[in-house]
N, C-alpha and C positions, 0 to 999 in steps of 0.2 A: 504494500500500500504506500505509494509515494505521497509525501507531504511537502508541499512547496509553500514557502512564506515569502510574500512580496511586500517590501516596505517602500512606501512612497511618501513624499511630503504631502501634507493636507493642504492642497491648493485647488480644490474643485474638480477632481476627477469625477466625471459623471457616472451614474449608475450603468449606463451603456458601455462606457469605456472600461469600467471594472469587470463587467460581464464579458467583454471581449478579451481581457487579460486572462480571466479564469478559463474561458473556452480555448484560447490560443495555447496557454501553457499545458492544459490537459491534452490537447491534440499533439503538441510537441512531444510529450512523454509517450503517447501512443506511437507516433511515427518513429521516434529515435530509439526508444527503449522497449517498445512493444508492451507497454503497461496497460492495464485494464482501466478505462476511464471511469468505470463504476466505483472503483476503489481509490481513485486519485483525489487527494484533498488539496485545495488551493485556498490559502488565507491571505487577504490583503490587509496590512496594517497601515493606517494613515497616521503620520507623525507630524506634529506641529513643527514649523521651521525653527522655532526657538530651541527645540529638543533634538535637532539634527545638526551635527557639526561636520565641517570639512576644513581641513588645513588648520585646525586649532580654533575655529570660531564658528558660531552658529550660522546656519544658512540665512536666517533673517538679516543678520548684520552684513553678510556678503551681498545679499540682494540689494540692500540699501546703497551699497557702494557700486552697484551695477555689475557685479561679478556673477 
């Protein structure tokens, strides 16, 4: 039973976009590894940009600087 955890910043990914991620990742595991889609679990965690760091600083601070 594959378990895939996708973490994205909480910036408005739509329900449709998240459904496409779940479907696409599931199909990728079927195509590449031959996994059963009925037992494949995909979880999407949305993280606030203040709680996501890159290069030693929060994403929200980087975005304010245009990075």
